N, C-alpha and C positions, 0 to 999 in steps of 0.2 A: 561595428558588428562584423564578425567574420562570415565569409561565404560558407554555405553548407558543404561539408565534406562527407559524402556517404561512407567512404571507407573508414574514416575515423569514427563515425556514428556506429557502424557495424562492430568495430573493435570495442568501443566503449560499451555497447549493448551486450555483446558476448561476455565481456569482462564482468559486467554487473550481474548477469544471470549466472555466471560461473560462481561468483562470490555468494550469491543468494542460494545457489544449489549446494554449496559447501557448508552453509550455516548449520544444518542438522548435525554434522560431525562436531562442530564446535559446541553446540548446545548439549549434545550427548556427553561430551567431555566434562561439562560443568553441570551435569544433571542433578548433583546434590544441592545446587543453589536454587532456591525457589524462583519460579518464573517472574514474579513481580519484582524481585530484587535484580534480576538480570535486566529487566526493562527499565528500572529506575537508573541503573548504571548507564545503560544505553542512552537514555534521555539526557542525563546530566553531562556525560562526556561529549555527546553530540552537540549539546547547547554550548558547552565551553569551547569546543573546537570551532563551531560556527561563529561564536562571538569573536574569536581571534581572527578568523578569516574576514569577518565583516569589518574589523578594525582596519584591515589593509586593502579591502575591496572598495569599489566606488559605490557605496550605498549611503551617502550622507543623509542624515536626518531620518533614517528608517525608524528608529525607536520613537522619536517625537511624533512622526506621522501615525504610528500605530497607537501610541498613548492618547493622542488627541482624537482617535476614532474608535470609540467603544464597540461599535458594531463590527469592525474588522477584528478587534480582539476577541469578541464573542465567537465569531466564525472560526478563528484560529483555535480557540479553546475547544470548540466542538470537533474540529478536524483532529486536534491533538488527542482528544478523548477517544475518537474512533480508531486512530492508528495505534494508540496505546492498547486498546482493547484487542485489536487485531494481533499485535505482537504478543501480548500475554497469552491469548488462546493458542497462537502458533507455537510458542516456546513450551507451553504446558503440553500440547499435543506431541511434540517431538520427544520431550522428556518422559512421557507416559506411554510410549510405544504406539502412538496413533498417527503415524506418518501417512498412511494411506488416506485417512480422512483429511489430514492437513493438506496433502497434495491435491486431493479432490476439490478442496475449497478454492484453490487457485486455478483449477480447470473450470469451476462453476463461475468464478468471478467475471470473465469476459462476457458470459451470457447475461449476467446481471447488469453489466455495463451497457450492453446493447439495449436491454429492456429499459433501463433508466434513461438512456439517450433518446429512445423513442417516446417514452411516456412524459419525461420532464423537459427534454430539450428540443422536442419536435423533429428529431432526426428520422430520416426515412431510409429504408434499405432497398437496394436494387436487387434484381432477381438472383444474381450469383451470390450476393451477400446472404440472402435468405437461405440459399442452398448450404452455404457454409455454416450458418447458425443452426440449421436443422441437423446437419451432420455432427456438429459439436454437441448439440443437445442430446442426440442419440448416444454418442459415446459417453457422455456424463450420466445419462439415464442407465446405461448398462453398468457403469461402475457403482452407481447408487444401489442398483439391484444386488450387486455382489456384496456390498456392505451388509445388506440384510435388515437394516433398520434406518430410521431417519438419521442422516449424518449431521447432527447438530453442530459438530465442530466445523465441518465443511461449510455449512450454511452461515455460521457465525463469521468465519473467515471471509467468505465471498461477500456477504452483506456489509461488514464493517469496511472492507477494502474498497468496495464499489462506492459506498456513500462517502468515504474519505476522498476518493478521487473526484467525485462529483462536486463536493464542497470546495476542494482545492482548485478545481477548474473555474469555479464561479468566484472565488475569493480574489479581490483585487490587490494581492500582495505578492511581491517578488518571491521566487523560490527559496533563496537562502534566508532572508529575514523570516519568512513563514516557517521554515524548518526550525530555526532557533527558537521562535516563540512556541511552536508546538512541543 
């Protein structure tokens, strides 16, 4: 295992968020394609690429381990359903001019993560963390107020992504095999 390299982590994180931030431009360019079709292509091509990588990666017996454990497969089926729902709503929102609500969903998501962590994982916040949560919640509340109605798109994105993250955190499956199955 490699030693942690914070600089590399920052570069990879910034790269990931830049790519994620550019997705709306791509989805707008293919707006004529239904959201479900875009997600099906994403899933199929990701699975194919993941399988190719797994063939050359050191994950011997990953499929046998999953196949022999129906509970793990069920967990991955649930997490796959949640992330697919998240992406379908996201692509639909982008292609239908609902970017503010889509963006708001990803601002609400960390608050839902904190709530789930406290309620389901027994996590406790320190005083400064509470201040940060209150400030973030205040900002989100202001944006919800400006939307003027219940932002169902935002809530759907926040909840599906938060529960996806919770399930993947608890699933005893390595990241790449889990992604391929999802």
